N, CA and C atoms as a LAMMPS dump frame, in Angstrom:
ITEM: TIMESTEP
0
ITEM: NUMBER OF ATOMS
582
ITEM: BOX BOUNDS ff ff ff
-5.0000000000000000e+02 5.0000000000000000e+02
-5.0000000000000000e+02 5.0000000000000000e+02
-5.0000000000000000e+02 5.0000000000000000e+02
ITEM: ATOMS id mol type element x y z
1 1 1 N -323.695 -110.89 20.46
2 1 2 C -322.474 -111.083 20.554
3 1 3 C -321.889 -111.335 22.212
4 2 1 N -321.516 -111.866 22.396
5 2 2 C -321.112 -111.229 24.007
6 2 3 C -319.56 -111.489 23.756
7 3 1 N -318.462 -110.687 24.041
8 3 2 C -317.155 -110.806 24.205
9 3 3 C -316.497 -111.691 25.175
10 4 1 N -315.558 -112.236 25.423
11 4 2 C -314.997 -112.955 26.353
12 4 3 C -313.402 -113.029 27.1
13 5 1 N -312.939 -112.788 27.518
14 5 2 C -311.261 -112.331 27.479
15 5 3 C -310.901 -113.425 27.896
16 6 1 N -309.9 -114.52 27.765
17 6 2 C -309.698 -114.992 28.384
18 6 3 C -308.398 -114.456 29.369
19 7 1 N -307.787 -114.477 30.676
20 7 2 C -307.089 -114.414 31.805
21 7 3 C -305.959 -115.373 31.345
22 8 1 N -304.957 -115.522 31.344
23 8 2 C -303.889 -117.187 31.726
24 8 3 C -301.79 -116.312 31.96
25 9 1 N -301.498 -117.88 32.85
26 9 2 C -300.44 -117.469 33.113
27 9 3 C -299.726 -118.561 32.675
28 10 1 N -300.429 -119.741 31.825
29 10 2 C -299.134 -119.883 31.316
30 10 3 C -299.706 -120.39 30.478
31 11 1 N -299.749 -122.171 30.187
32 11 2 C -299.66 -123.078 28.944
33 11 3 C -300.829 -123.618 28.348
34 12 1 N -301.578 -122.761 28.623
35 12 2 C -303.495 -122.309 28.266
36 12 3 C -303.938 -123.168 27.599
37 13 1 N -303.902 -124.7 28.119
38 13 2 C -304.48 -125.748 27.495
39 13 3 C -306.037 -125.782 27.933
40 14 1 N -306.434 -125.032 28.682
41 14 2 C -307.971 -124.848 29.249
42 14 3 C -308.453 -123.824 28.186
43 15 1 N -307.721 -122.579 27.86
44 15 2 C -308.248 -121.373 27.012
45 15 3 C -308.084 -121.893 25.971
46 16 1 N -307.368 -122.825 25.092
47 16 2 C -307.52 -123.386 24.111
48 16 3 C -308.375 -124.342 24.059
49 17 1 N -309.517 -125.286 25.009
50 17 2 C -310.609 -125.869 25.077
51 17 3 C -311.609 -125.107 25.093
52 18 1 N -311.713 -124.272 25.675
53 18 2 C -312.12 -122.991 26.02
54 18 3 C -312.724 -121.583 24.438
55 19 1 N -311.584 -121.79 23.935
56 19 2 C -311.57 -120.967 23.065
57 19 3 C -312.212 -121.97 21.71
58 20 1 N -311.856 -123.471 21.52
59 20 2 C -312.369 -124.12 20.738
60 20 3 C -313.549 -124.211 20.737
61 21 1 N -314.529 -124.215 22.511
62 21 2 C -315.872 -124.727 22.59
63 21 3 C -316.991 -123.256 22.032
64 22 1 N -316.664 -122.264 22.087
65 22 2 C -317.249 -121.401 21.435
66 22 3 C -317.373 -121.179 20.231
67 23 1 N -316.076 -121.328 19.388
68 23 2 C -316.098 -120.905 18.136
69 23 3 C -316.903 -121.808 17.2
70 24 1 N -317.85 -122.858 18.062
71 24 2 C -319.099 -123.617 16.568
72 24 3 C -320 -123.075 17.231
73 25 1 N -320.583 -122.794 17.048
74 25 2 C -321.953 -121.826 16.322
75 25 3 C -321.994 -121.889 18.211
76 26 1 N -321.517 -120.415 18.443
77 26 2 C -322.262 -119.411 19.873
78 26 3 C -322.552 -118.265 19.203
79 27 1 N -322.733 -117.423 19.975
80 27 2 C -322.654 -115.734 20.449
81 27 3 C -321.96 -115.656 21.128
82 28 1 N -321.508 -116.54 21.838
83 28 2 C -320.424 -116.242 23.198
84 28 3 C -319.509 -116.643 21.663
85 29 1 N -318.175 -115.326 22.112
86 29 2 C -316.812 -115.551 20.993
87 29 3 C -315.257 -114.759 22.21
88 30 1 N -315.256 -115.895 21.957
89 30 2 C -313.487 -115.436 23.169
90 30 3 C -312.327 -114.178 21.99
91 31 1 N -312.616 -113.513 22.481
92 31 2 C -312.545 -111.956 21.058
93 31 3 C -310.91 -112.046 21.793
94 32 1 N -310.137 -111.963 22.888
95 32 2 C -309.297 -111.76 23.164
96 32 3 C -308.199 -112.823 24.43
97 33 1 N -306.823 -112.476 24.69
98 33 2 C -305.861 -113.411 25.944
99 33 3 C -305.435 -112.73 26.284
100 34 1 N -305.402 -112.189 27.651
101 34 2 C -304.633 -111.543 28.647
102 34 3 C -303.727 -112.563 29.474
103 35 1 N -302.242 -112.215 29.683
104 35 2 C -301.54 -112.623 29.617
105 35 3 C -300.316 -112.06 31.237
106 36 1 N -300.221 -112.499 31.924
107 36 2 C -299.605 -111.72 32.792
108 36 3 C -297.988 -112.05 32.663
109 37 1 N -297.136 -113.069 31.306
110 37 2 C -296.153 -113.438 31.176
111 37 3 C -295.738 -113.338 29.739
112 38 1 N -294.568 -113.094 29.642
113 38 2 C -294.791 -112.865 28.089
114 38 3 C -294.504 -114.5 26.904
115 39 1 N -293.387 -114.933 28.41
116 39 2 C -293.17 -116.368 27.69
117 39 3 C -293.934 -117.955 27.99
118 40 1 N -295.094 -116.707 27.543
119 40 2 C -296.419 -118.233 28.665
120 40 3 C -297.222 -118.448 26.742
121 41 1 N -296.655 -119.778 27.101
122 41 2 C -297.069 -120.481 25.475
123 41 3 C -298.81 -120.867 25.729
124 42 1 N -299.918 -119.725 26.564
125 42 2 C -300.701 -119.237 25.304
126 42 3 C -300.659 -118.679 24.645
127 43 1 N -299.695 -118.084 24.271
128 43 2 C -299.693 -116.878 23.029
129 43 3 C -299.62 -117.655 22.068
130 44 1 N -298.887 -118.561 22.246
131 44 2 C -298.37 -119.645 21.215
132 44 3 C -299.576 -120.126 20.618
133 45 1 N -300.519 -120.816 21.61
134 45 2 C -302.25 -121.393 21.098
135 45 3 C -303.03 -119.96 20.274
136 46 1 N -303.607 -119.133 21.114
137 46 2 C -304.154 -117.575 20.968
138 46 3 C -303.701 -117.576 18.903
139 47 1 N -302.197 -117.768 18.911
140 47 2 C -301.677 -117.19 17.657
141 47 3 C -302.186 -118.595 16.089
142 48 1 N -302.428 -119.976 17.154
143 48 2 C -302.854 -120.432 15.668
144 48 3 C -304.61 -120.761 16.014
145 49 1 N -305.513 -119.554 17.584
146 49 2 C -306.947 -119.929 17.037
147 49 3 C -307.221 -118.419 16.562
148 50 1 N -306.158 -118.048 15.894
149 50 2 C -306.362 -116.465 15.553
150 50 3 C -307.455 -115.334 16.551
151 51 1 N -307.059 -115.366 18.199
152 51 2 C -307.06 -114.576 18.553
153 51 3 C -306.47 -113.708 18.88
154 52 1 N -306.268 -112.042 19.688
155 52 2 C -305.812 -111.84 19.934
156 52 3 C -304.909 -111.83 20.833
157 53 1 N -303.548 -111.656 22.078
158 53 2 C -303.387 -111.388 22.855
159 53 3 C -301.783 -110.438 23.535
160 54 1 N -302.288 -110.477 24.615
161 54 2 C -301.282 -109.257 25.23
162 54 3 C -301.109 -109.436 26.263
163 55 1 N -300.125 -108.389 26.755
164 55 2 C -298.874 -109.254 27.858
165 55 3 C -299.252 -107.764 28.414
166 56 1 N -299.161 -107.98 29.817
167 56 2 C -298.991 -106.638 31.073
168 56 3 C -297.886 -107.348 31.993
169 57 1 N -297.579 -106.076 32.119
170 57 2 C -296.591 -106.645 33.236
171 57 3 C -296.88 -106.167 35.168
172 58 1 N -296.802 -106.572 35.638
173 58 2 C -296.512 -106.533 37.016
174 58 3 C -297.335 -105.034 37.828
175 59 1 N -296.407 -104.28 37.17
176 59 2 C -297.755 -102.911 37.764
177 59 3 C -298.554 -103.091 37.126
178 60 1 N -298.515 -102.771 35.741
179 60 2 C -300.47 -103.073 35.127
180 60 3 C -301.174 -103.911 35.575
181 61 1 N -301.441 -104.618 36.081
182 61 2 C -301.596 -105.076 37.088
183 61 3 C -302.333 -104.401 39.133
184 62 1 N -301.089 -103.69 38.839
185 62 2 C -301.66 -103.176 40.017
186 62 3 C -301.983 -102.238 40.208
187 63 1 N -302.14 -101.628 39.172
188 63 2 C -302.492 -100.457 38.331
189 63 3 C -303.981 -101.143 38.11
190 64 1 N -304.226 -101.302 37.19
191 64 2 C -305.19 -101.714 35.977
192 64 3 C -306.631 -101.029 34.892
193 65 1 N -305.822 -99.908 35.236
194 65 2 C -306.382 -98.729 34.678
195 65 3 C -306.133 -99.044 32.42
196 66 1 N -304.941 -99.46 32.569
197 66 2 C -304.063 -100.053 31.458
198 66 3 C -304.839 -101.262 30.263
199 67 1 N -305.39 -102.376 31.871
200 67 2 C -305.995 -103.384 31.346
201 67 3 C -307.591 -102.75 31.432
202 68 1 N -308.149 -101.994 31.934
203 68 2 C -309.283 -101.895 31.115
204 68 3 C -309.726 -101.439 30.851
205 69 1 N -309.236 -100.618 30.451
206 69 2 C -308.798 -99.939 29.299
207 69 3 C -309.255 -100.553 27.604
208 70 1 N -308.286 -101.227 27.789
209 70 2 C -307.618 -103.11 26.799
210 70 3 C -309.166 -103.512 26.638
211 71 1 N -309.977 -104.367 27.701
212 71 2 C -310.816 -104.481 27.846
213 71 3 C -312.152 -103.733 26.919
214 72 1 N -312.23 -102.816 27.405
215 72 2 C -313.223 -101.706 26.788
216 72 3 C -313.107 -101.342 25.12
217 73 1 N -312.168 -101.153 24.761
218 73 2 C -311.483 -100.999 23.358
219 73 3 C -311.993 -102.878 23.124
220 74 1 N -312.018 -103.538 23.495
221 74 2 C -312.352 -104.591 23.202
222 74 3 C -313.743 -105.482 22.88
223 75 1 N -313.998 -104.181 23.577
224 75 2 C -315.419 -104.861 24.097
225 75 3 C -315.96 -105.155 25.171
226 76 1 N -315.168 -106.141 25.614
227 76 2 C -315.169 -107.673 26.4
228 76 3 C -316.717 -107.372 27.674
229 77 1 N -317.441 -107.878 27.156
230 77 2 C -318.458 -108.296 28.346
231 77 3 C -318.163 -109.232 29.606
232 78 1 N -317.677 -110.395 29.416
233 78 2 C -317.251 -111.112 30.821
234 78 3 C -315.886 -111.85 30.849
235 79 1 N -315.154 -111.86 31.966
236 79 2 C -313.653 -112.967 32.24
237 79 3 C -313.857 -113.724 32.628
238 80 1 N -312.73 -113.874 31.739
239 80 2 C -312.563 -115.575 32.308
240 80 3 C -311.297 -116.139 32.571
241 81 1 N -310.842 -116.68 34.102
242 81 2 C -309.863 -116.936 34.744
243 81 3 C -309.414 -118.457 33.94
244 82 1 N -308.154 -118.753 33.142
245 82 2 C -308.044 -120.359 33.246
246 82 3 C -306.46 -120.712 33.463
247 83 1 N -306.032 -120.514 34.799
248 83 2 C -304.527 -120.612 34.686
249 83 3 C -303.782 -119.629 35.774
250 84 1 N -304.227 -118.463 36.175
251 84 2 C -304.388 -116.824 35.744
252 84 3 C -303.67 -116.734 37.535
253 85 1 N -302.146 -116.36 37.557
254 85 2 C -301.405 -116.358 38.906
255 85 3 C -301.492 -115.091 39.642
256 86 1 N -302.394 -114.139 38.867
257 86 2 C -302.394 -112.776 39.764
258 86 3 C -303.156 -112.721 40.298
259 87 1 N -303.465 -111.851 40.957
260 87 2 C -304.686 -111.383 41.537
261 87 3 C -305.31 -110.415 40.948
262 88 1 N -306.614 -110.194 40.645
263 88 2 C -307.058 -109.027 39.477
264 88 3 C -307.48 -108.14 40.219
265 89 1 N -306.812 -106.58 39.294
266 89 2 C -306.631 -105.099 39.769
267 89 3 C -308.915 -105.12 40.502
268 90 1 N -308.701 -104.11 41.537
269 90 2 C -309.691 -103.548 42.083
270 90 3 C -310.524 -103.134 40.935
271 91 1 N -310.235 -102.048 40.118
272 91 2 C -310.71 -101.504 38.919
273 91 3 C -311.81 -102.118 38.089
274 92 1 N -310.771 -103.566 37.726
275 92 2 C -311.581 -104.462 36.983
276 92 3 C -312.237 -105.051 38.032
277 93 1 N -312.492 -105.21 39.317
278 93 2 C -313.46 -106.338 39.794
279 93 3 C -314.389 -105.324 39.589
280 94 1 N -314.616 -104.416 39.952
281 94 2 C -315.498 -103.043 39.995
282 94 3 C -316.4 -102.916 38.814
283 95 1 N -315.384 -103.136 37.549
284 95 2 C -315.961 -102.788 36.58
285 95 3 C -316.912 -103.929 35.621
286 96 1 N -316.368 -105.633 36.383
287 96 2 C -316.612 -105.925 36.02
288 96 3 C -317.338 -107.4 37.359
289 97 1 N -318.724 -107.086 37.724
290 97 2 C -319.158 -107.564 38.774
291 97 3 C -319.834 -108.429 38.509
292 98 1 N -319.685 -109.357 38.751
293 98 2 C -320.291 -110.763 39.259
294 98 3 C -320.03 -111.304 37.474
295 99 1 N -319.018 -111.076 36.752
296 99 2 C -318.697 -110.97 35.323
297 99 3 C -317.291 -111.996 35.192
298 100 1 N -316.541 -112.389 36.31
299 100 2 C -315.607 -112.679 36.036
300 100 3 C -315.484 -113.906 37.285
301 101 1 N -314.664 -115.644 35.904
302 101 2 C -314.726 -116.168 36.714
303 101 3 C -313.2 -117.471 36.783
304 102 1 N -313.879 -117.944 37.356
305 102 2 C -312.482 -118.97 37.935
306 102 3 C -312.105 -119.946 37.983
307 103 1 N -311.509 -121.008 38.285
308 103 2 C -311.084 -122.311 37.995
309 103 3 C -310.48 -122.964 38.888
310 104 1 N -310.329 -124.057 40.086
311 104 2 C -309.199 -123.852 41.272
312 104 3 C -309.646 -125.735 41.064
313 105 1 N -308.517 -125.994 41.225
314 105 2 C -308.203 -127.531 40.589
315 105 3 C -308.215 -128.203 41.686
316 106 1 N -309.181 -127.773 42.545
317 106 2 C -310.014 -128.531 43.976
318 106 3 C -310.6 -128.468 44.635
319 107 1 N -311.349 -129.175 45.118
320 107 2 C -312.967 -128.821 46.184
321 107 3 C -312.846 -127.365 47.015
322 108 1 N -312.64 -126.65 46.64
323 108 2 C -313.064 -125.038 47.421
324 108 3 C -314.143 -125.145 48.717
325 109 1 N -313.792 -124.769 49.704
326 109 2 C -312.764 -123.547 51.184
327 109 3 C -311.712 -125.185 50.881
328 110 1 N -311.029 -126.055 50.728
329 110 2 C -310.458 -126.196 51.169
330 110 3 C -309.141 -126.002 49.342
331 111 1 N -307.967 -126.68 49.855
332 111 2 C -306.785 -126.25 49.319
333 111 3 C -306.374 -124.835 48.326
334 112 1 N -307.694 -123.448 48.363
335 112 2 C -307.129 -122.814 47.917
336 112 3 C -306.731 -121.197 48.479
337 113 1 N -306.018 -120.404 48.107
338 113 2 C -305.611 -119.408 48.502
339 113 3 C -304.77 -119.321 47.883
340 114 1 N -304.148 -118.186 48.247
341 114 2 C -302.33 -117.504 47.321
342 114 3 C -301.796 -118.926 47.674
343 115 1 N -300.987 -118.813 46.524
344 115 2 C -299.811 -120.127 46.149
345 115 3 C -300.323 -121.122 46.476
346 116 1 N -301.794 -121.127 46.503
347 116 2 C -302.568 -123.04 45.554
348 116 3 C -302.967 -122.848 44.659
349 117 1 N -301.944 -123.883 43.664
350 117 2 C -302.399 -123.654 42.578
351 117 3 C -301.854 -124.684 41.829
352 118 1 N -302.508 -125.195 40.753
353 118 2 C -301.617 -126.567 40.281
354 118 3 C -300.742 -127.834 40.947
355 119 1 N -299.485 -127.771 40.631
356 119 2 C -298.888 -129.377 41.503
357 119 3 C -298.939 -128.679 42.642
358 120 1 N -298.787 -126.873 43.359
359 120 2 C -298.601 -126.974 44.362
360 120 3 C -300.13 -127.798 45.6
361 121 1 N -301.537 -127.827 44.564
362 121 2 C -302.906 -127.97 45.029
363 121 3 C -303.338 -129.658 45.184
364 122 1 N -302.141 -130.411 44.102
365 122 2 C -302.532 -131.802 43.889
366 122 3 C -301.531 -132.328 44.863
367 123 1 N -300.609 -132.154 45.11
368 123 2 C -299.194 -132.156 46.822
369 123 3 C -300.13 -132.035 47.61
370 124 1 N -300.58 -131.047 47.995
371 124 2 C -301.998 -130.867 49.437
372 124 3 C -302.75 -131.986 49.391
373 125 1 N -304.226 -131.692 48.529
374 125 2 C -304.345 -133.087 48.349
375 125 3 C -303.886 -134.499 48.902
376 126 1 N -303.07 -134.963 47.786
377 126 2 C -302.372 -136.484 48.276
378 126 3 C -301.794 -136.199 49.556
379 127 1 N -301.177 -135.662 49.805
380 127 2 C -300.601 -135.552 51.73
381 127 3 C -301.284 -135.349 52.228
382 128 1 N -303.011 -135.286 52.392
383 128 2 C -303.644 -135.219 53.394
384 128 3 C -304.127 -136.702 53.523
385 129 1 N -304.232 -136.559 52.176
386 129 2 C -305.144 -138.015 52.3
387 129 3 C -306.178 -138.265 51.801
388 130 1 N -306.9 -137.552 51.105
389 130 2 C -308.273 -137.418 50.668
390 130 3 C -308.461 -138.208 50.021
391 131 1 N -310.06 -138.36 50.181
392 131 2 C -310.819 -139.876 48.988
393 131 3 C -311.423 -138.723 47.815
394 132 1 N -311.188 -137.365 48.057
395 132 2 C -312.006 -136.914 46.747
396 132 3 C -311.291 -135.608 46.418
397 133 1 N -310.441 -135.218 45.138
398 133 2 C -310.794 -134.252 44.611
399 133 3 C -311.233 -133.772 43.976
400 134 1 N -310.862 -132.686 42.965
401 134 2 C -311.987 -132.653 42.029
402 134 3 C -311.98 -130.918 41.484
403 135 1 N -312.646 -130.165 40.914
404 135 2 C -312.098 -128.749 40.421
405 135 3 C -313.957 -127.715 41.083
406 136 1 N -313.645 -126.743 40.985
407 136 2 C -314.087 -125.611 41.913
408 136 3 C -314.424 -124.106 41.263
409 137 1 N -315.629 -123.649 40.113
410 137 2 C -315.324 -122.526 39.024
411 137 3 C -316.461 -122.087 40.137
412 138 1 N -315.762 -120.134 40.5
413 138 2 C -316.314 -119.487 41.425
414 138 3 C -316.259 -118.252 40.53
415 139 1 N -316.993 -117.095 41.387
416 139 2 C -316.774 -115.779 40.831
417 139 3 C -315.656 -114.931 41.191
418 140 1 N -314.888 -114.314 40.747
419 140 2 C -313.836 -112.942 41.333
420 140 3 C -313.831 -112.685 42.034
421 141 1 N -313.37 -112.339 43.51
422 141 2 C -313.394 -111.942 44.208
423 141 3 C -312.468 -110.754 44.649
424 142 1 N -311.92 -109.708 45.442
425 142 2 C -310.5 -109.384 45.925
426 142 3 C -310.201 -109.974 46.448
427 143 1 N -310.525 -111.588 46.921
428 143 2 C -309.68 -112.348 47.704
429 143 3 C -309.617 -113.956 47.197
430 144 1 N -308.223 -114.478 46.773
431 144 2 C -308.039 -115.363 46.59
432 144 3 C -308.868 -116.472 46.938
433 145 1 N -309.489 -117.033 46.124
434 145 2 C -310.374 -118.729 46.103
435 145 3 C -311.38 -118.421 47.219
436 146 1 N -311.662 -117.142 47.068
437 146 2 C -312.985 -117.134 47.504
438 146 3 C -314.12 -116.735 47.496
439 147 1 N -315.162 -115.995 46.349
440 147 2 C -315.648 -115.888 45.376
441 147 3 C -316.84 -116.69 45.492
442 148 1 N -317.595 -116.319 44.767
443 148 2 C -318.685 -117.454 45.834
444 148 3 C -319.101 -118.167 44.109
445 149 1 N -319.389 -119.969 44.896
446 149 2 C -318.837 -121.328 44.077
447 149 3 C -319.794 -120.588 43.111
448 150 1 N -320.244 -121.138 41.724
449 150 2 C -321.079 -121.488 40.78
450 150 3 C -321.107 -123.041 40.546
451 151 1 N -320.448 -124.21 40.664
452 151 2 C -320.155 -125.07 40.309
453 151 3 C -318.931 -125.919 40.97
454 152 1 N -319.187 -126.939 41.128
455 152 2 C -318.092 -127.53 41.741
456 152 3 C -318.804 -129.401 40.55
457 153 1 N -317.031 -130.58 40.644
458 153 2 C -317.858 -131.091 40.047
459 153 3 C -316.533 -132.38 40.773
460 154 1 N -316.706 -133.679 40.619
461 154 2 C -315.273 -134.831 42.057
462 154 3 C -314.505 -135.604 40.924
463 155 1 N -314.021 -136.194 41.61
464 155 2 C -313.522 -137.419 41.24
465 155 3 C -313.163 -137.977 42.661
466 156 1 N -312.859 -139.387 42.962
467 156 2 C -311.85 -140.089 43.319
468 156 3 C -310.391 -140.19 43.557
469 157 1 N -309.842 -139.997 44.653
470 157 2 C -308.676 -140.18 44.506
471 157 3 C -308.148 -141.62 45.601
472 158 1 N -307.97 -141.927 44.762
473 158 2 C -307.051 -143.969 45.328
474 158 3 C -306.213 -143.629 46.306
475 159 1 N -305.882 -144.39 46.732
476 159 2 C -304.608 -144.611 48.348
477 159 3 C -303.311 -144.727 47.15
478 160 1 N -303.256 -145.308 46.105
479 160 2 C -302.357 -145.022 45.375
480 160 3 C -301.968 -144.296 44.191
481 161 1 N -302.646 -143.153 43.993
482 161 2 C -303.021 -142.245 43.252
483 161 3 C -301.528 -141.132 43.331
484 162 1 N -301.307 -140.948 42.524
485 162 2 C -299.8 -139.112 42.426
486 162 3 C -299.994 -138.052 42.426
487 163 1 N -299.7 -137.385 42.662
488 163 2 C -299.918 -136.1 42.974
489 163 3 C -300.228 -135.608 41.028
490 164 1 N -299.764 -136.576 40.103
491 164 2 C -300.052 -136.142 38.443
492 164 3 C -300.658 -137.007 38.029
493 165 1 N -301.404 -137.645 38.54
494 165 2 C -302.276 -139.163 38.739
495 165 3 C -303.403 -138.313 39.347
496 166 1 N -303.589 -137.449 39.964
497 166 2 C -305.313 -136.734 40.468
498 166 3 C -305.248 -135.365 39.691
499 167 1 N -303.971 -134.753 39.034
500 167 2 C -303.867 -133.646 37.965
501 167 3 C -304.326 -134.481 36.613
502 168 1 N -304.093 -135.953 36.689
503 168 2 C -305.034 -135.799 35.282
504 168 3 C -306.215 -135.992 35.191
505 169 1 N -306.667 -136.108 36.849
506 169 2 C -308.385 -136.442 36.571
507 169 3 C -309.04 -135.126 37.751
508 170 1 N -308.369 -134.026 37.47
509 170 2 C -308.849 -133.253 37.802
510 170 3 C -309.149 -132.821 36.515
511 171 1 N -307.892 -131.796 35.414
512 171 2 C -307.855 -131.585 33.634
513 171 3 C -309.002 -131.948 33.106
514 172 1 N -309.206 -133.493 32.904
515 172 2 C -310.638 -134.331 32.9
516 172 3 C -311.93 -133.449 32.709
517 173 1 N -312.027 -133.072 34.363
518 173 2 C -312.726 -132.662 35.04
519 173 3 C -313.012 -131.368 33.997
520 174 1 N -311.723 -130.448 34.45
521 174 2 C -311.465 -128.972 33.627
522 174 3 C -312.08 -128.817 32.672
523 175 1 N -311.701 -130.101 31.549
524 175 2 C -312.085 -129.948 30.204
525 175 3 C -313.442 -129.797 29.996
526 176 1 N -313.836 -130.82 30.448
527 176 2 C -315.124 -131.775 30.42
528 176 3 C -316.342 -130.294 30.756
529 177 1 N -315.834 -129.582 31.89
530 177 2 C -316.848 -128.99 32.551
531 177 3 C -317.05 -126.873 32.236
532 178 1 N -315.622 -126.76 32.247
533 178 2 C -315.451 -125.515 32.436
534 178 3 C -315.9 -124.642 31.469
535 179 1 N -316.213 -124.997 29.516
536 179 2 C -317.09 -124.329 28.957
537 179 3 C -318.509 -124.414 29.027
538 180 1 N -318.669 -125.729 29.753
539 180 2 C -320.023 -125.59 29.027
540 180 3 C -320.891 -124.433 30.308
541 181 1 N -320.06 -124.634 31.686
542 181 2 C -320.53 -123.482 32.823
543 181 3 C -320.73 -122.17 32.451
544 182 1 N -319.15 -121.727 31.961
545 182 2 C -318.396 -119.732 31.198
546 182 3 C -319.923 -120.295 30.754
547 183 1 N -320.452 -121.268 29.586
548 183 2 C -321.287 -120.502 28.731
549 183 3 C -323.344 -119.972 28.995
550 184 1 N -323.619 -121.658 30.298
551 184 2 C -324.642 -121.051 31.155
552 184 3 C -324.21 -119.687 32.237
553 185 1 N -323.153 -119.129 32.516
554 185 2 C -323.39 -118.54 33.675
555 185 3 C -323.315 -117.155 33.397
556 186 1 N -322.363 -117.164 31.438
557 186 2 C -322.765 -116.266 30.366
558 186 3 C -324.538 -115.89 30.865
559 187 1 N -325.21 -116.852 29.777
560 187 2 C -326.289 -116.779 29.862
561 187 3 C -327.447 -116.577 31.261
562 188 1 N -326.861 -116.751 31.83
563 188 2 C -327.436 -116.466 33.224
564 188 3 C -327.378 -115.002 33.794
565 189 1 N -326.07 -113.818 33.457
566 189 2 C -325.643 -112.769 33.387
567 189 3 C -326.207 -111.353 32.996
568 190 1 N -327.091 -110.203 33.378
569 190 2 C -326.919 -109.266 33.032
570 190 3 C -325.56 -108.882 32.821
571 191 1 N -325.433 -108.062 30.806
572 191 2 C -323.972 -107.697 30.427
573 191 3 C -324.225 -106.123 30.878
574 192 1 N -324.384 -106.056 31.111
575 192 2 C -324.189 -104.389 31.528
576 192 3 C -322.688 -103.202 31.76
577 193 1 N -321.988 -103.4 30.884
578 193 2 C -320.562 -102.878 31.671
579 193 3 C -320.595 -101.354 31.976
580 194 1 N -320.125 -100.885 33.63
581 194 2 C -320.051 -99.439 34.184
582 194 3 C -319.308 -98.83 33.653
């Protein structure tokens, strides 16, 4: 069994979609949800899915040792970011090399980096007059949205699309592809905790 922790900061729709995907006939299990916000709705979703969820504060994420201890206590093999807005501490990056993935709601390297998340990204895509947007699934490193790209999927952006229209198209791609790419990535990754 491969134990996965999902890190999420908000509503948790991707976290729920991923957890449901792996709840059926899988040797991959969503074992823990970690958040930086105690009021994030992802905790309610975790409760309904019977997955433990824990909140850590800003100083916990700056240091990382308490989080790392919890990950080891839960025997976590792999980490998935799903709408997680905090930089992953170096201690966790070093303990999980090439075993932390993120999804970004645009086609990196465009529209990535600090402050580029959610509606900010879709507005920037619209303002730039892009003909396409999409998703990028990538490994996490010490810089926002700069890890090696694993997978991208595209959608057309029509001239009359609003940022909400773009967001809906991108969300559809996230729900369709993220769980499958997580599964494929885990199956191709040697899982040894340092």
